[in-house]
Structures are given as C-alpha cells and as structure tokens.
N, C-alpha and C positions, 0 to 999 in steps of 0.2 A: 412412095413409104411421108408417111407426114410428117407436120412440124411437132417435137415433142413438147412437151408445157416448158421448158426452161429454154429451151427458145425464141421465148415470147415475148416482147416488150414488160418489163416490170411495171404498175404503178402504186405510185406513194399514199396517191385514196381515191377512195373508191365509191360513186356515188351508186345512187337507189334503181334506175336504169340502166347501170354497169350488168353485163354476161358474163357467166362463169361455165367453164365446163361441165357437164354431169356427162357417168353413163346410165341411162334409162335400161332398167328392170326387164318395163314391160315392152318396151320396142327392142330391144335387141341392139341400139346403137348411142353412138356419144350424139347431147341435143346440149341448147344453151337453155338456162333461165338467168334470169335475171336478179340482181343480187336483194332486192324488196323479195322476193316472194321466193329464195331463202330466208331469208328474215323472219320473214313470218311462218315458216317448218319449221325451223331453228323454237322461235318463240312456243310454240305448240306440242315441243318432244320434247323438248329437255324442262329437264326440274334438277334443284339444286336442294343439295341437303343438309341447308343450315337448318340452327337450329335457333331460335325468339326464344333470350331466357327470360326466366318467371324469378324471380326470388318471393319469401317466405321466410322468417325469424318468429316462429313458432315458441312463446312463453311459458307452457304448461303443458304437464302430460296430458294423453289423450285426445294430443293436436288433431284436423284433420285440415289438410290443404287440399283443395278443387287447381284438379292445373286446366287451365285459359282450354276453354274450346276452340275450333281455327284447324284451317288446313294446314298451318304452319305445321314443323316437328317446334319441341319444344324445351330446352333444358333446363328443367328447374332445382333452383341453388339455395339447397336449405340451410340453413342457419341457425337450429334451435338454440336457445339461449342457456341449455345446459342441455346434461346427458337426460333420458325421460326414459320410463319404463314403456310409453306407449304411444303410439302414433296412426294415424291413417292417411296415403297417398290417394285423394278420390280423382281417376282416370278422366277424361270425357265423354260426357256423356256420349253414344252410338251415332248416334245423327248430327253429332256436330264435329265427326271428323271423317278424313276419307283414308283408303286402301294403303299402305302400309306408310301410314303416319307414325314417329316415332317419338320418344318421350324420352330421355336422358336424366336420372337426378343423380345429384353429389348432395351429401349431407356431410357435418362439422363437425355434426356431436354422436356422438348412442344412442341408439330410436332401438330398444332392449328386442320390444312384440312391434312390428309392424305389417301393419293394413295394408293391402295393393287390391283396392274398389274398383272394379270394372263399369261403374256405369252404365249397367244395361247389354254387357259384350257381354256371349253364351261362358267364357272363360279367364284364367289370366295366369298364365304361365307360364311357369319357371323362378318368379317373384321372387325377393329374397323375405324372410320370417326378420327378419332386423337388418336395423343398422351398424355396422360401426362406426366411430368418426373416422370423417375422410374414405368412408367408403362408397358404393356409384356402383349402378346401374341402368344400365337400356333397354327399353320394351320397345313391340315394333309389330302395330297390327295389320291383321290379315283379314278382310274383308268376305271373300270368301267361308270364313269358319269362324263368324266375329269372333274375335280369339287372339289375346294382347301376346307375344310370346318376347321372352326373353332375348335380347342376341347380343346382350353384354353385360 
C-alpha cells in the first residue's frame, strides 16, 4: 500500500519549483506538477466576482448615467440630490463587455420612471421601471443572446 498524504512531511513555505500530487484524468494515474504550473493554471481559470464601484450624484430629473465600460463587474452607487420623476442608466456598449459581466445598482432616492438603456444589447430583461429610495437591482450579461438579465 502506498503512502497517504497525511504521512508526508509538511512544508511551511512553498517555492515555484516544488511539486504537488495531482490525479491526471487524461492519463488515469497520479502524477506531479510544479507549484508554478499550478499557479499558472489557477491564474488562467479563476475568476473573482468583485465589483468596482462607480459613483454618480444626479442633480436633476431626466439624468443619464453611463456605466463605465470594461471587463470588471460594476457597482453603480446612485446618490441623487433628491427624488426625481425620470432618469436613465445606460449600460456599457456591447463591444466593451464580457460574457457574464454584472452591473449592480443602488439608489438612495426615488426615481419614478427609470429607463435602463442596453447600449447595443438585443434586450434588457426584467429591469425595473422605477426605483424607490434605497432600492437596488442587479443585471448579468449573456453573450449568446446579447441580453442583460435581471438576476437580483
């Protein structure tokens, strides 16, 4: 019977050239790989769902806030100076976003009529028609359908 992982000597620090055991599905057996290969694999395949904040303080009804384009998820914090009859949030242009990108919106005041402009997307599905004070919503982009879907 082979050595179990708990019988191996432990390390307190790891170097890029150190090896770790891995079961290879392709080869059907256990092999080793360097920590640097594992690091490269993780950097390529891990995604983090943090949100980059964007701030806007509209000061009049009929405002239009453009959400910043880029590959990061965006947390739009709207702090209007008062309750407004109308406002628009323009999502990033389709050419500037990635599949699965999200936009989270918080609003501190009432916006009676809210328009969420897709900016080249085929549709925005489930967007709110208005916001109450301290309301929020979350949209996620699907590249296959070129649609923003409300997910929260």
